[in-house]
C-alpha positions, 0 to 999 in steps of 0.5 A: 123159667123152672117147672112146674112140680104137681107134688110140693117136695116140703111136705113129705121133709118137713118133720112136722108135715111127715108125721101128720102125713103119718097119722093119715096113712094110720087111718083105718080103711082109707090110709091104705090108698096114700100109703100105697102110694106113697110105696110106689113113689122111689123119693121117699125116706126109709120111716116113711117106707116103713110106715107105709109099709106098715098101715099097708100090711095091717090094712091087707092082713084086716081085709084078707080076715074080713074077707075070709070070715064073711064068705066062711060066715055066708058059706054056713048055714044062717040059724047054725052055730058056726056062721054066728061065731064066724060074725062075732069073729069077723066083728072081733078083726075089725075092731082090732083092726081098728085098735091096733091102728088107733094105738099105733096112732098113740105110740106116733103121736107120743114119739115111740117106735112104731115096730111090731115085731110079730110083722116086720119079718112080713114088712120086708116082702113089701115094696 
């Protein structure tokens, strides 16, 4: 009797299901958790690791920028011009994060490459 495997391996090897997982990884904010989980697994293929790294890198960059802009806005005076500007930049940063993820989902849907030239050098530092 063979041991029960808690994770169905077909979900990661079937191309249709694998593509669906790529969409999950590219979900803004929530996709970072499954992408991080996928990177922690050792049995994943190169393309899966690449999409997971990209989703995680974009998410971490958004989180860092959001925290810095929000922290700077909270330090500045509430009625000053820099405070309003920082809050405006924070909203633009969040909108850009969602639009980049949406654009990557459209590229994935059309079957195009998900490589972003400015982020490729940074992706090699993730596991």
